[in-house]
N, C-alpha and C positions, 0 to 999 in steps of 0.2 A: 479552587480548581477541581474538576471532576477526575476521579480516579480512573486509571486504565481498567478495562474489563480483564478479569482474571481468567486463567485457564479453567474451563468447566462452566463458565457463566454464559448467558445468552449474549450474542453480539448485538450492540445497539443498531437498530435499523437506521438507514439513512436514505436520503434522496439527494442526488447530485447531478451536475451537468457535465457531460463528457467533452473531450477535446473536439468532437464532431458536433457539439451543440445538442445532443440528445439527453433526455432525462433517464437516469438509471437509479434503481433502488437495490438495496441488499436482497430484498425478497425476490428480485428477478433471477437470482442465482440459486434459489432453493433446489436441492437435488444435486448440487455440485459443491466441491470444495472451493473456497475463495481464499486467495492469497491477497489480503488487503494490506498494502504497504503505504506508509506515510513517509514523505520525503520533503526536505526543506525547499528546494527550488529546481526548476528545469534548467538543463544545460550548464550545470556546475560540475566540477570534476567528480566529487563523491556520488552525487545523484545520477550522473551519467553512467558511472561505473556500475552502480546498483541496477539501473534500468537495463543496461546492456547485458549484465549477468542474467537477469530474469528473462530477457529477450532470448539469449542463447539457450536457455533451458526450457523455453516456452513449449516446444514440441513434446518434450518429456513430461512437462507439467500437464499438458492437455491429455496425455496418455493415462494419467492417474485421475482424470475427471476434475481438474483444477482450472479455475479462471483467475487470472491476475488482474487486479484493479489497483492502480496507483492514485494517491490523493496528495495534492499539495495546494498551497494558497495561490499558485499562479493562475493566470487567466485562461479562458478557453483558447484564445489565439496563441498564447505561449505554449500550451499543451500540444496544440495541433502542429506547431513548428517543431517542437522537441521530438514529437512522435515521428514526424516525417524525416527529420534529419538523421535519426538513429534507427529507423525502420522498426519501431516498437509495435508489436502485433497485439497489444492488449489495451484495455481501457484506462485512460487517465481522467480523473475527475477534478474539476476546478472547485476549490474551496476558499475563495478569497475572503469570505466572512469568517472563516475558520470554525464553522458550525460543526462539521463532521469531525474535524481534528479535536475540537473541544469535547464533543460527546465521547470520543475514544481516549480522552485524557492525554493526548500527545502534544497539545499546544500549551505552552507555559514557559516558565523560566528555565533556561538552560545555560550552561557555562561553555563558552567557546574561547579558546586561547586566554583563559583566565578572566574573561569578562562575562558578567551576567547579562543576559538579554532575553527577550521574549521570542519564541519561535517554535518550530516543529521539531520534536524529538524523533529522530529516525527510528521507526518501529514497524514491525510487520506482525499481523495477526493471521493465523490459519484458522479459518472458520469452516466447520464441517457442514455436510449437506442439510442438516437440520437447523443450522444457524447458531451453533454453539462454538465459542472460542475454544480451540483445542491446544493451541500453542501461541506464545508471544515471544517474538524476538525483539528484545529491547537493546541489545548490543549487536549491531549489524556490521558484518565484514562486507563492505560494498562490492569488492571484487569477486567474492565467492558466494554471494547470497543466493543466487539461483540454485547452486549445488546444495547448499544447506537446506533450503526450502524443500527441494525435491526429496532429499534424504529424510527429512522430518515427515513429509506427506506419506512416503512409502512405509515408514514406521507406524504411522497412525492409521493408515487405511486398511 
């Protein structure tokens, strides 16, 4: 398994397909902060809470020059439905082959309810305008994540 990028290291570049079917690359966001968050599945309780928390803080995140990008193994159609259902104003990338998730070291063995399985480890990376990882959230409080991310960005910026 590939290790997660550490704070202070370059963020792995990626190319993905959005919920609208458009191609997007990390390089497209140069000059802005990127809140790159990985989550297990669309429209599940924890993932919905996390997405809605980021949605609620989206205007404040935009004010500090940050773009939010979510990545999960769901399909483009699933992302489109999830985004519409909850009014998500940010990009969701479909990663069904788990290429981006693997490159960021967030796909692998995890323990859920005492069972070991393969899946996405809920993780958020704050990437600075030059493409460097500045903060990694490996323990995410889904309900207050937007607030935590905003506070970290204000501290770093």
